[in-house]
N, C-alpha and C positions, 0 to 999 in steps of 0.2 A: 504493500500500500504506500502511496505517496507520503513521505514524512511530513510535508507541510500539512496535509489533511489530518494526519494523526495528531500532530501538535495542536492544530486548531481545534480539533474535536475535543481534545483533553481540556483546553482552556474553556470552551463553551460548556462542557460538562461540569467543570468546577464552579463556573459562575451560576449555572442553573440549579445547582444543588442547594441554593440559599433559601430553603424552606418555602418553596412555591406552594401555594394553596389553591385548590380548585373548588369552585362553587358552581354546581351545575343544575340544570333543569332537564333531566333525562326523560325519554319516552313520551314527549308531548303529543306528537302526531296531530298537531293542530292545523286545520285547513287555513290557508291564507286567502282571505276574500279576493276573488278574481276581479280585476278592473276596479278596485275600490281603494281610494287614497286613505280611507280611515284605517285600513290595515288591522293588525292585531298587536297587542302588547303582552310581553311575558316578563316577569320580574323574578330576580334571584336576590336573596338577602345575604349579605356578607357580614360576618361578625368575627370578633376575636383577633383582628389584625392590629398590630402595633402601629403607632403613628410615626412611621419611618418612610423614607423615600421608597417608592415601589414602581414596578413596571406592570402594565396590564396587557394581557393577551386574551383573545376571545375565540372560542371554538363555536362553529356554526354548522348545523346539518339541515339542509333544505332538500326535499325530494320532490321531483316532478311526478305528478300522479296522472293516471289516465294516459292521455297523449303527451303529457309533460307540459311544463311551463316554458317560459322564455326568460333566460337570465337577464336579458336587457330590460325586462319589466320591473325588476326588483329595486326597491329602495329600503335600506336597512340602516337603522341608527342605534346608538347606545347612549343612554343618559344616566348620569349619577351626580347628585347634588347639582351644581351649576355647570358641570362638565358635559360636553356633547361631542360625540364622534360619529362620523358618517362612514359606515362599513361598506355599503354598496350604494351607488347612485347610478342606476341604469348602465351596468357594465357594457362596454363596447360602444357607448353613445359617442358619436362624433358628428362633424358637420354634415357629411353626406349620408349618414345613417343615424338619425337621432333616436331611433328605437332600440339601438344597441344590439347585442348578440342574440341569436336565436337558439342557443343550446338548450336542450329540453330536460335533461336528466336530473339536474340539480347540482348540489355541491356539498362536500364535507371538508371544510377548510378551517385553517387557523389564521387569525389576523394578528399581526405583530408589526410594530413600527420598525423592527430590526430585519424584517424579511427583505430579500433582494429586489422584489418586483411589485409594482402597483397592480392590484387586482382589476382595475378598470379596463386595462388592455391585456387581459390574461391570455387571449389567443396569440397575440404578438409575442408575448414572453415564452409561450410554449412552442409555437411553430414558426414564428416570424411573419405571420400573415393574419390579417383580420378575417379572411374568408375561409380559413380552415377550422371547422367546428371541433369541439371536444368530443371524443368518443367515450361516452359514459359520464360518470360523476366528475366534476372538477374537484381536485384534491390539492393538498400542499399547504404551505405557509406563505401568506401574502401580506403586503402592506394594505391597510384600509384604503378605500377610495378617497376619503378625506375631502371631497368636493361639496362643501356646504353651500350649494346653490340650488335653484329651482331645478327639479329633474328634467324639465324641458330644455335646459341649457347646460346639462352636465357633460360637456364635451371634455376631451382629454386636456385641453389647454386651460380649463377652469382652475382657479387657485385651490390648493389642497390645504385648507386651514383647519380641518377638523379630524386630525389623526388621534391616536390613542394617548398622545402626550398631553391632551387637553385635561386629563385627570391628574396630572402630576401636581403634587403638593396638597392634594385634598385628603381628607379622612376617607380611607377606602371602605370603612364600615357603613352599612346601610343598604338601601335599595338600589339595584342596578336594573334599569328598564330597557329591554330590547324591543324596538318597534320594527315590524316587518310589513311592507305593503307591496302588492302586485298592482302596478299602475295601469296596465292595459289588459283588455279582455282577450280571451283565447289562451288556453293552457293554464294549468293550476299547479300550485305548490302546497306542500305540507311542511310546517316547521317541526322537524323531528326532535331536535334537542339543541341545547346551546349551553355554554359555560363561560364563566369569567375566571381567569387564572391571575392571581396576585403574587408577584415575586418581589421580595425586598431587593432593592438595588445594593449590590455589595459595596462595602467600604473600599476606599482607594487601596488599602493594604492588601485586600483580597485580590483586586485586579493585578497588583504587582506580583503577588504570590503565584496566581494562576498563569500569568504571562511567563514568569521565570520557569515554572514547571514545564510549560509547553516548549520553551526553548531548550530545556534540558533534554527532553525526549527527542526533539528535532536533532540536536547535536549527537545524541547517542546513536540514533538510527543512521545518521550520516556517516559515522565512523564505524558502524557495525559493532559497536560495543554493547553486547547484550547484558553484561554484568550490571550496567546502570538500569536497564529496562526491568531487571528482576526486582528492583526496588518497588515497582508498581504492582507486583503480583502478590 
């Protein structure tokens, strides 16, 4: 395995072990009203989290039912206290195609500000083209859409001002409200489940420790020195 990947994986693993807590709403199977901007709201209660810096990630499972929905119809937001994040705003919407993508199966994804690609143009990230549909469920870890604009103008160029960092500095405890709307008729979705994951942000000392350990493994693999690697077993 590439030693850069091994070292980087170790660093990420060390940083993510910082007591992440998952608060989920499983097995909802709630129909999303078709072509109805009133949508549906689901709430998860978070408690027992200390008032320290934290990072938020969101898990979301939406399934196309019957003939399936159209992901370009979806508008999904998350609200907590005064914080507001736009997870989906008509994915694929752009000047020549304001209706967005027509993929029908749904998605089982994670939203993270640390992800490498913006979900709004997920087809381009996966295949390099707006015109190649996803075969089956959309999966993976994605940046939130973040475009806090009217869904009728949610093109790629719209400013991304509503990412998950909008919750930084708040008390994580309390109600987190997920709003899901299917804005155009034709095709339906179910909200199967969703979750909020709260991860305390490591102190600078832990970043330094993790980085140093990653470099140690990188160096050991580069020299073929397996005696150092035994320290990790």
